[in-house]
N, C-alpha and C positions, 0 to 999 in steps of 0.2 A: 495146294501150295498156295503159302500167302502172298499175295500181291502188294503194290505199293501202296501209299497213303492215298487215302480219297475212296470213295463211293465202291462199294463191289459192281461188278457190270459179268455177273455170271452168266446172262443173257445173249450180251453182245458181244463175247468174245469172239477172236477170230484167231482159228490155229494155221501156222504154216502148211501144215501137210495138205490144206488144199492148192497151195502154192507149188507146182511140179515143176520140174528143170527139167524134166525128159525129152529130150529131142532138143534141147537147147545149148548153145556152146557160149563158153563165157573165156574171155582171155584179160589177165590182168599184167598190169607193168607199171614199173617205177618210173620217172621221169624226175629232170632237173637233179638238184641237189639232194644226197642222200640226206636220212634224217633216222635218228636210232627208232627203232617200233613198226618200219616199214613192211619187216620181215613177220612182226606180228599180223597186220593188215593182210600179206598174200598170203598168210598161213588159214588164215581164218575163210579167205574168199574160196580158197580151194577146197576147203574142208567143209563149209558150208555148200559150195556148188557141187560137190560128189555127191554130199549127203540128200540133197534133194533131187539127184539124179541127171544133170548136168553132166558135162564135159567141160573139163576146165585146161586151158591153156596157160602156160606162162610163156610171152613174148620178153625175151632178154635183151639186155642193153636198150631199154626205153623205146622211144619211137624209132631210134635207128634200127633195131631189130625187127619193126613192123614194116618198115620199109626193104628191107633185106631180106627178110623171109627167112624160108630155106630153115637150117633147121635151128635158127633165131626163136622160133615158135616152134614150142614143144608143147604134147600133152604132158599134165601133172599128176601126180598119184597122191595118194594118200600120205605113204610113206616122203615122197621127196619133199615136202615140208616138216617133216619131223627135226627135233634139234634145232630148228632155224628161231624158237620164240627167244630166247637170249640172244642171240647173235645180231651185234651193230648193222648199221649199213642197210645195204639191200642185198641180198643171195641173189637175186636175178641180173642184178647189173642196172644199170643207170646212164644213159649218156645223154649232153645236148646235141640237138638233132638239125642241121641247117637245110640238111634235103627236104624234111617232112614241112619245111617251111612253104617250099615250094610245092606247084599243083604236081608236076610231074611227081613229085616223091609222093603224096597224099594219093594220087592215082595207083602207084605200086602196092601202096598198104592196103589200099581196100582189095586191089586182085588178090593179095597174100590172104587177107581175113577173108574174103568170098571162096577162096580156095578150100578153107578148111570148115568151112561152115560155120564163120564165128559172125555173130550179130549185135552179141552183148559186150560190152569193154567196160572194165573198172580201171580206171586211173589214178594212181598215187602220184601226187607230185604237188608242185605249187602252183600258182595263179597262171603262170607262163603255160604251164602243161596242160591244165584244165583248158586254157583258152583254146589251146590248141586242138583239143579233143573236142570243144564244140565246133569250131569249124569246121572241123572233118565230118563233125555229123551231121553240119548244114548240106554241106555239101554231096552228101552220100550217093542221093538220087543221083546227081549230076554224074557222078563220079562213075556210076555202073552203067548208066547211059552210055559213055566213052567206051567203058570195056567191052559194052556190047559191039560197039561200031568198029573198036579195033578187033573183033572177035577173040577176046580173052574168054568172054564168057558168055553162054547163052540166054535165051530171053527167060526160059525156066530158074536160072541160079539167081537170074535180077529179080524174078517175083519171088522166091522164096527166102530174098536176103533184103527187101524192101526197105528195111528198117534197121538205123543202127541204133542201139539202147543205149546211153553213157551215164555212170553213175563215175561222181570222183570221192576222192578222201584226200584229205590237204594233209601233205608229209612234208613239212618245213621247220628248221628250229627256229626261226626267227618268230613264229607267230606273230603272222605279217597279213594272214587272210582273213577279211571281216566275215563275218556270219558266224565265226564259232569262239567259243571261249579258249579252247585252247588247240592247236594243230598236233599232230602225230611229229614224236620229236622235243619238243619245247622243253617237257620237262626232265627229260634226260639232259639237254645243254645245260640246263639248270644246275642238275647234280655236279655236271663237269664242270660249271662256275665255281659253284660254291665250294666243292672239293678243295679246288687249286685256293680259294679266297681264305677258306680255314688254314689252311698248310701257310699263306703266306702271312698270316696274319702271326705266328707263332714266331717266325724269324724277324718280322717288323718289330713286334713286342720285346724282343731283347736286344736289339738295337736301335731302339726308336725312329724308326723310319717312317716315310711317308711312301706309301706304294699307288703309283697309277697303273690299272689295270684297263686294257681295251678287248672290248667282247664283241663278237659279231652284231650285225644289224645294220646292214649299210641303208636303210628306207625306215627300218624300225627298231624302235629303242625299247620295246618288251624285256629283250634279257638283261639289259644293263639296268633299266628301272626294278625288274624284280629282283633280280638277284641284289641291288643297292637296299632294298629293302629288307630283304633274307639275311644281309650280313651287316646292316647298320653302318652304311659307308659314310663317311662326311659330305661326300659329294658326287653327283651324278648328272653326266652329260648325255643329253640325249636329241634325237634329230626334232620330235614333236615339242619339245620346250624349251628353245634357244633362250642362253641368258641374256638379259639386258645389260646393255653399255654398262661400263664399269663391274662387270665379275669379276673380274680379276683381283680388285678391293675386296669383294665382299667375301671371294673364296679362302682369300689369304687370311682374312680377320676371321672367319669361323673357324679355319685352321690352327691357327694360335692361341682362339679362346680353350678349343679342346686340349690343347698341349697345357695351356695353364691350368685347366682342370684336370690335371695329372693323368691326362690320356697321353699313352706311350706310343701310339701309332695312329696316322691316318690312311682311309682307304678313301682312294677317287675311281671312280668307275665312269669308264668312256666308252660309247657305241663307237663302232667304226665311221658312223655316218654323220656324228655330233657336228651342229654347225653353231655359229654364233647369229643375232638377228640380223648381220649383214649377208648371209649363207657365206661367212668364210668357212674355212674345215678348222674345228679345234683338235689337235694331234695330241696321242702322250706326251710327245716330245714336249710340244711347246708349254703343257703342264707343267713338266718338269722343270723345264729351265725356269718358268715364271716363281715357284715354290723355293727353288733354290736360289735366284738371284732376289727374291724379294724377304723370303723368311730363314734361307740359309740350314733348311732343311735337308736332312740327307734322304735322297730321292730315289726311288727307282722304277724304271717302265716294264711292264710284262704285258705281253700281248699272246694272248691265250690262242689264236689263230684256231686252228682244225682240230684241236682236241677236243673244242665243243661239239663237233658231230661225232666223235668217235664213242668209244665203249660199250658198255651193255646197256640195252633201252632199261628205264626204270621200271617199276611195279605199273604204275600209272599208265604210261607208254604202253606197255604191252595190254594192257584192260581196256585201252580206250581203243587201241588198236585192232585187238580181238571182237570190239562190240560194234566199231565201226565198219568192221568187214563184214561181219554177219547180217549188219543192217542194209551194207551195200549190195549183197545178193539179195534181201528181201525187196530193196526197191527197184533193182533189173528184174525180178520176175514179177513184180506188180506193175511193171511200166507196160502204158499203153500206147497207141499209135501219136496221140497227142501230149502225152507227158513230156515236159521239158528237160534236159539233162539237168541232173540235180548233180549236190554236192552231201553226204553224210557228216553231220558234224554233232556238236556237243555246246549245249546252253546249260548253264549249271548242272547239273547230273541228269540231262535229260537229253537223249537222239534224236535230233531232228533232222529233217531234209529241205533242204533251199535250193530254189533255181540258182545253177550253176553261173550265169549270167549276172543276175543280179547281186551274188557275192562279187564275182569279177568286177565289175563297173564301180560295185563301192569301193573295193579296195584301190581302183586308179583313181577313185575321188579324193580318196586319202592323199596321194601325192600329189594331186592338181591343189588341194589346198594347202599343202607345204608348198609348193613351188610357188604360191602366191602369198603366202606368209602368212594364210590365217590358220596359226596352229591351232586353236582353239575348236575350230572346225574341225582340223584333223583328229583330233585327239575323240573328238564327240563322234566320228565317223568308224575309230577304232572298234568303239563298240563299249559296253560297259564293264568288261573285265578290266580294259587298259584305263578307263576312266578312273575307276575305285581304286586302283594301284597307285595311279599320279597323285590323285586326292589325299590316299593316305601318304604318300610319301611327303605332298608339300606338309600335311599336318606336322609330322614327326621332325620335319627340317626347318619347323618355325621359326623364321626370322626375329619371331619378338625378342628382344633381349628381357631373361625372365625378371629382370628390376622392374620392367615397365608393364606385365601382366597386371591386367585390372584382377585382384582376390576375391573372390566369393567368401561368401561365409561357410560353405561347404566343407567337412571332412567325408573323404570316400575311402575306406578300407576295401582292401586285395587281397584276396589268399588263395591256397590251394587246396582242394579234399578230394580223397580217395586216394589211388594208388598213381604213381608217377608217370606222367604221359610226355613225350617229346612236343616239344612247343609251347609247353606253358609258361618258361620262363621268356618267351618271344613275346606272349600273352602279355604277360605282366609288365615287361619293359614299355610296350606300346600302349598299356592302361595307365600307367604313372605317368609317361611323356603327354599323353592326351589330355589326361585330369590336369596335369600341371599347366600345360598351354590354357585349356579351359577355365585356369584360375582357382583350382580348388587346391584343399590340402589332401595331398595322396598318404594314406597309412598301410604298412604292410603287416600283415597278421602270419606270424609264424606256427607251422606246425597244425594248420586246420583247425576246427574247432575245439581240440585239446589246447592249442596255444591260446585261443580266442579268451577261453575261460581262466586260464592261468593270468593272463594280463600281456601274452607275448605280442605287444602291436607297439610298433613305432614311426614316426613318420620316415617319408623315405622321398629322395630328394631325385632330382633330373639325374646326375652324376652316378648314383648308387645303383643304377641299371647297366650302366656303360656295358657292351661288350656281352650281354646275357643272350641276346638271339642265337648264336649259334650253342648254347651250351643245353646238355640232354637232361634230362630227371626234372626236381623242382628246388630251385636254388631258395623258396621261401620255407621249405619244408612241407610235407603234406602229410596227414594222419586219415586213417576212414571212421574216427570219432564223428560220431552223428551228435546235435547239437540238446536233442529232448530232454537229457537228464541234466544237463547243465544251464538251463536257461535263463536261472537267477542271476546265474556268474557272468552268462555273457550279456544280459540286458546290462549287468551295471557295469560292467565296462565298455558299451555301448556310451554308459551316461557319461563315465571319466573322460573318455574321449572323443564325447559329442558325437558319435559317424552319422553322418546321414545318410549315407548310403552303401550299399555293398554289392563288390563285385565277385562272384566266386567260379573258380577256374578249377573243373574237377570232374568226375564222372559218375556213375548211377547213386553214387553218396551223396555228391554235390546237389544232385536232383531230389535225393530225400532230404538232404538237410534244408534246402529252401522250402520246402512242402510242410516242414516242421515249422521253420519258422513263421511261414504264409500263418499256419495255423494257430499258432500261438500267438497272432497281434493282437485276437481278442481281449488276452491278458496282460500283455506288455507295449505298451502306447512305443516303446523303442524300438520294435519291427516292423513299426507303419511309416515303413524310409524305401524308397525305390532299391528293390535288389534285383541282382540280373545272375542268371548261372551260364557260362560257355562251357559247353562239354566237351572236356578233354579227358581221353581213355584211349587205349590200344585197341579194347574189347568193340568199341561202335555200337555200345549196347543201350545208349541213351534217348528216351522216346522224344519225337519233335525235331530231330534231325537225319539227313541222310549221312553227313560224316562227323566225327567226331576228332580234334586235337590230338594227335598220335598216332591217330590208325595208319595214316600213309607211310609213315616211319619205320611202324612194326612191319610193313607189309612188304616194304623194300628189304626188310631183314629176314623175313621168313624166305622170299624170293631169292635171295642172294644165297642164302643157306641152301636149297632146294638144288638150286644150278650147280652149286660146289659138289653137293652130295648125287646127283643124274651125274657130273662129270665123273666123279668115282668110280662110276660104274661100267665108265666105257671102254675098260680094260678086260672086267669081267663081264661076259655076256651073262644074259638072263637072269637079273638079279631086282628083284622088287624091294622099295623102300617104305617104310609106314612111319610115317612122320607125326607126331602130338604137336597141336598147335593150343594157345591158352584162350581166352576170349570166356572163359566161366562158362554159361548155356550159349551163350551168343556166336553161332556158327560164322560169322561175317568174315576174321581172318581164315578161317580154312576155307571158305567157299572162294573169297576172291584172292587169296594167294594160293589157290588152287588153281582158278583161271590164268592167274599170272606166270605159274608155273609150269603148266602145261600138265595136271593133275589126272592121273587116271580115272579117280573116286575120290570122293570126299565125305565122310560122314561126321553129320553135325543133328544136334537135340532137334532142330524145328524140322526136320524131314525123316522123322522114325523108319528105322530099319531093322529087319529082322536077320534070321539065320539063311533064310531063301535069297535075301538080297547078297550077302557075302560070300552065298554060293555062288550066284551069278556074277558077280565081281570077279571073284577067284577063277571060273572059267573064260571070262571076257578076257583077263591077264592071259591065260593059258594060250588063247586064238592068238593076242599079239606077240607072243613069242613065237610064234612061227612064221611073222613076216620080217624083217629085215630090222625094227624095231624092237630090240630086245633086253627091254629094260623099264618098269614100271615104279609109278609113284602113286604112294597113297596118302591122303594127308586125313586125320581124325582131331575132331575138337575134342578139347580135355573132358567136358562134361557131356558128351552126344549120348551115352547110354552105358548105366551104372555099370552091367553086367559085361557089356562086350567092349572091357577094356582096350588100351593099346595091347597088353601083353598077348591077352587072348585072341586079336585080331593078327597078332605076330604067330601066333602058334598056330592058329587056324589057316593062314595064307600058306606056312614052311608046309604043315602037314599035308595040306590039299595040294601044293605047289610042287610035292617032291617029286626030282626026276625030271622037272618041267622048267623051275626056277627057285633060287633061294633066295632067302628074305633077311632083310636088314630093318633096325627100328632106330629111331632117334628122336628123343623130345627135346625139342628147342628150350623151353622154359624162359628163363627172364632174358637171354639175350634179345627176346623179342620187346621188350621194355627198353631198354639202353639204348647208348647212340646218341651221336650227335643227332638235332633233328633235320628232314629232309626237307629241301628249299619249299615244298608244298606245303608244310607244317609252319615253317618259320614266317611265311607268308600270309597263310591264312590265321594264323593266331596273331600277327601284328592287324590285321586286318580287321579281325571280328571285335579284338579288342578295342581298338579306336570306334566302332561301330557301337558296342556297348557303353563306352565311356559317354558318348553324344546322345544316345539315350537316356543314361541318369543324367544327364548334364539338363535336358528338356524336360524330364520328369521330376527332377529337383526344383525345378522352376514352376512347374504347376504345381507343386504340391507345398510351395514355400508360403503359409499365409503367417498374419501376425507374427512375426519373428523367428516362425520355427517351421520345420517340415514337417506335416505330417499326411501321411495317404495309407489308408486300409483297401483300397479298390482291387480285384483281383488283378487289374492291367499292370499293375506294378510291382508285381514278384514274376519277373518273365525268364524264360529261357532261350537265346538266341541260337536259332539252328537254319541249317540249309535243309530247304523242302524243293525238293526236285529244280526249278531255275532260280529261287527267289532265298534271300534271307530275311528271316521272320522271327519278331518279336512274340512269343507265344505264352500264356500265363501260365504257368507250371499246374496250378489248380484245375485244369481245362484237359492236362496232359495227364490227371491222374487214371483219365478213363482208359488212357491208349497204352497203358502200362501193366506189364504180368509181374507184380512185383514179387512173386514165389521166386521165379525163373530170372529175374531182374534183366527183364529183355521187351522191347516194346512187342504188343500183340501183332501189329504188322511190319514188313521190313521189306524195304525197295530190292535188296540185292537178294533176295529168292528169286526174281524174274532172271539173276544171271546166271541160274543152276541148268537149266536145260540148255543154254548156251555151251557152259561148260562140257555138259555131258557130250553134247553132240561135237563136238570139236574132239572129244575123247573117242568119238565112234559110238555111241550108245545110241540106240533108237528112244527117243523120249517126245512127249507133246511139249508144243513151244506156243505159247499165248504172245501174238504179234497183237494184237489190239491195242498194246502199250508202243508200238513201233512208230517210228516218226512220220508225221504225215507232212505233206508237201506243205509248206509255209512259205511268207513272204520275208525279205528281210527288211527289219522296223528300222527306221533311221533313227528315231530317239525312245530308247525305252523311258518307263519312270525310274527315277533316282532310286526314290524311298524302297526300302525293303530290299535291295541288291547290292552285294556284292562282288 
């Protein structure tokens, strides 16, 4: 099975089969505020724990259940976490517990754990819950001694339970925990906010209204900031960026300017903890009164409240929770006596383990910096993800009057190539506005390279891309045509419009197009300009990046449909669904969609299978039907095998499962390509396009000599992609070696490492390479800014 990018490590690979859970007892609890995705984490901990031979216990109602004991601590079974993946909140309950804060409460909790032989604890919650867990761990040996003195346990019990091992996962919709890019629940909360904003925009547009929206985030402005980026809000108020004195005038001036630009609505987003530079709270009602009194605009306030915590988890949160849950069990099994309590978290696309207290201390330092009005320091401590969101917001909300901009002599063209993907319009909007802010003239090319050679090129202004962020598909128009057969005409159009840089947003065809233009540089000086591609395709099959724009929206469409299909079987027992996904030869959508939807089997091209595998899968489902879980979900990538078609697999399953289960099939088709972009795709598109334009500006300056732009070096025709933890500009010529052009996929794909994880959670015996699992690291204060997003 292919691994992640980077050198092969065949001989140093370490498999988790060597990590046995036999004789170990793991308990899982959720504590503090609930967050969507917590159930996915609980499910992964339970199933991975049982898989390695450990006993797993639920602790119901958080720390309260640990203190009260009795029926609050129950052994979990494989089936007890069935059907919880798509449920929001936490099925094992969460409660804030005063008693656990007292020494007596923790003594009771220790007694309850020892009685059941539990020495491994997995805590899913915020920084308060995790701090409590660490204190409990530090006091453990003292608590055992007290229990011996009170005659509640004997010496032998104390000896065999002498160490308490703790691993934390951060479940918090606020994304306010340092050391991780995303906490479980944040993406789902953004989904709820953006659903509301999209709905409000249509009514605001009808009546030319201003809406002030309050979102959660008492101490952290992440939700407000990212939702402002994702919906193109006019103004945002967050605790980390208090406005200067006189902000009222600036805001009202911007709102009236936007109305003068024929914008029919204004959106202002306020975090519930927003303050001004004198620490005075900024409330939605104050903003409303201000807008009404100064501008006379019809203004409404909407407070989102607990809607943000509710609803089903997004695909991202399910995958994050499943990955983190499995990683947490591995961390517990590998823990030694001197291993500090750790949190498993995500940095870029990489699972990492960080010392729990380092993260907690840094999170507390953020609050301290804010209390001392050191806001830049607070933003830096929040981490690179928050910092990059904020810098992109500032770039797009640039207050420089457009007439005051220092114009360069550069003309930058933006285009879409390939199939449409959600997020393309957000990227175009960001590229156009950042380009104008940098002083360039921006040109839009319609209908890909077909439009290019036909001369469908026109200047695009700031106001032309208003409201584009939330629109699906491609508003510029996109075609799959490659440039090779029209190089003369394209070069001619570049001369006519004096195009000095090119930004291509698209899928595999966009990558091939840039390769062709790069190769043609020897014959056409017009192509000796900075060129950059942003991968945008639902298939996620472009080399040089772990994530393509549009794939997240598509995954959410697949997962939503799978949820509905699974629910349709709840009335009719013993049914198996066979679902076909898109993706060409790339199995990303099928695999990751399968992990997020809780599939039993996923068939993909990258992992060849034969009739014996199909037979084994049918047998596996037959066994499953004997349990209380009487339905199955099978995903098949459209090109996984030319002979084992969806119809063939459906007929085989129907015949072999006769009398045990019946079958239904479903081809998802183009619904995977449509729809409004997810918050992740809106935000990702906005940030990568801004980064690409800044790279284009730097490269233009470096290659401007004697009154013209000329560059033919490899590193000026690049692809901007996410590689593990960083955003990297990579020359397309170098990516050629990493590509299988026949099947239009990268030769190595990181997500193949998720397949064993999916199989384990579906109760298949498999081999899982954990050499890439998170090693314990330390929280770094300042990460290098370049190449990060």
